[in-house]
N, C-alpha and C positions, 0 to 999 in steps of 0.2 A: 363236260366235253359236247362236241359238237363233230359227230359221227358222220355227219353226212356234207363235210366242207371241203371242199378240193381247194388246190392247190394249182396254180397256171403250171406249175415245173421247179423244180430243186431249188435247178440257179435262179429262178425268178424270187422266191420263198429268202434263199438267202443273200440276195441280193439288197431285195426291199429291209429286210431289215437290218443288213449292214447300215444301208445308208442311213436309215433312222436313226443307230443308235453315231455313226458319226456327225450326223447334222444337230445330235442332240434334240430328234425329236418323236423319240419312243415313247410309247404310250403308258408305260408302267416303271414304276418307280425301279422292281428290279428289273427290267431290261435295263434300263438308263448304269444299272451298275457294270456292263458287258465294258469292257475299255476301249474308249475311244481313241487311242494309237492301236490298238491290235484292228478295229473297223478299219483304219484307212487303210494299214498293213494288206488286209490280204485285198479288201476291192483293188486298193493299186495290183497288185498280184494278180488277180482275177485280171484286171482288166490287158497286162500282159502278156496271160498266157491262155485263160479261156473268155474269149470272146466270145457275144451273144450270138445264138444260131438266128439264120438268114429267118427275115421278118417275125423275128421274136424281139420285144419291146421286156423289160423288170414290170414285172405287179408291182399296182400304188402299195405304199403302204398305206395300212390301217389298224387298226385299234386290236381286230381280233387276232391277226397273222401276231402282234406284240404280245399279247396275252396267254397265245397259245404258245410261243417259245419260253416265256420269262415260264410257263408254269412247268414244263420238261426242265427247266437250269433249278428249279426250285425239288422236283419228283428225284431228280441226281440224289441231293443232298439229302434226302429224309433217306433214300432209301439203304443208307451205308447201313443203317440199324440191322438190317436184313442180311449184309454180308455174314457169311461162313467163311472167315479167316483163323481157324485155332493155332496155324505155322505160323504164318508170315503177322498176325493181327496187325495188316493192312485190309481194311476195308474198303470197298471201292463201290459205288454205287450207279447206274448207266440208265440213263433215258432215251430211249428213241421214238422222234417225231418220225410217225408215216405220213403219208403225202396228203391223208385224209384226217388229218390233226390229231389220229389218235397218240397216246405216248404207250411205250411198251417198255415194261420193268428190265432190269438186269442188276443183279451183282455178284461178285468174286464169288466161289464155292471149290473152296480147298480140301486135297483129298492128302491121305499119309502118303500116296504115292504119289511125290509132286508133280509129275506129268500128265497126272490125270486132272489136275486141275481147271478152270475156267474162271479166265478174265470176264469182267462186269459186262466189258461192251461185246464180248463174244455170245453171251450168257442172252441178252438183251436180242441179238440178231436172230442166234438160232430159234428162240421161243417168236420172234415177229414171224419168220419164215414160216415156222409149223402149224402157225395163227391164218398163214396164208397172206401175206404182206407181202408185197412185193416193191413196193415206191417208199423211198426212204428222203425224209428232208434234211434232217440235223440228229447228231446224238451229243447227249453231257452228260460228261464225266465227273465224278469230284470223291474227291477221298482227304483222308485227314491230314493233309498235307501242306506247307508253309507255299510252296508256289504251284502252279497249275499240274493237276495231273496228267501224264500223256502217254496214248493207248500203245504198250505193248508189239513189236515185230508183227507178232503174230495175228494179232487183233488187227493192226494195219493194214494187212495181206488180206482177211478176211472182209475187214469192211469193205475194202478194197472191190473185191471180185463180187458184192450183192451189190453194191450202193459207191460208185464210184465216182461219182458226184454230190459224196455226201460232208453236208459241214459237222466238223466239229470244234464242240465247245467245252474247252477244259476248264478245271475248276478247283483251288485251292480251298481249300478247310474254313476258310476266313470270305470267300466268297469271290476272290479276284481270280480275272478270268484270262485267257489267252484261244484265239479264233482260228482257226485256218480250215480248208479244206482237207478231206482225205489224201485227192492226189499231192497237192503240196505236203502234208506228210510220207506219203511213199512214191517219193521221185525217180522216176524212171521205171514203172512198177512194173512185174509182170501180169498178165493176165489172159481172158478168155482168147481175144484177139491173137496172143501169140501162139498160144495152144493151135490156134485155127490154122493161123499160116504157115507152123509149121507143119500140120497133119495136112493139107493144101500142096505143098511144099514135097512134101514123100510120095504122093501119092502120082506126082508127076513125074518125079526121079524113075517111076518102077517103070 
């Protein structure tokens, strides 16, 4: 893995890969397995709700981006074997792709006190943050399910808090997938901006 690789931005990386999938020009067969319909769906949503920042253009599609993306997707499937799920028997693997190309592993780890359980998505994010990573492009999640696995509410909130522009690739056991941004999975999200606004308003009322 090229840890010196720099992506222009989370938005640009995701947009570039979506275009590659939607147009059938992805560099790797693994990437082509991502559903064309899903790519078109969230591209349309992006254009409507998340226009490019001023003076920003999508990154050019290239083989290295596609290969790293595909590597994270494969990694999520491999990680299921490391999951600690003695109670639910529902292993989940998550591969978090950082903006420099590094992939951070995550698995669900269950507790006999069920509330102490941590999901694979939060496991990967907490591990990445503890290692000093702050910018994230994509997370791939895979479980032994017939349909693509979706993050729970707690995971959606934490992912939004630390990576509001994150692309989420949800995969089933057979590799079928669905893609969406975390903003789309958690519409009208509550976040740091809301806290700051409330604090400002409280100070002003004193």
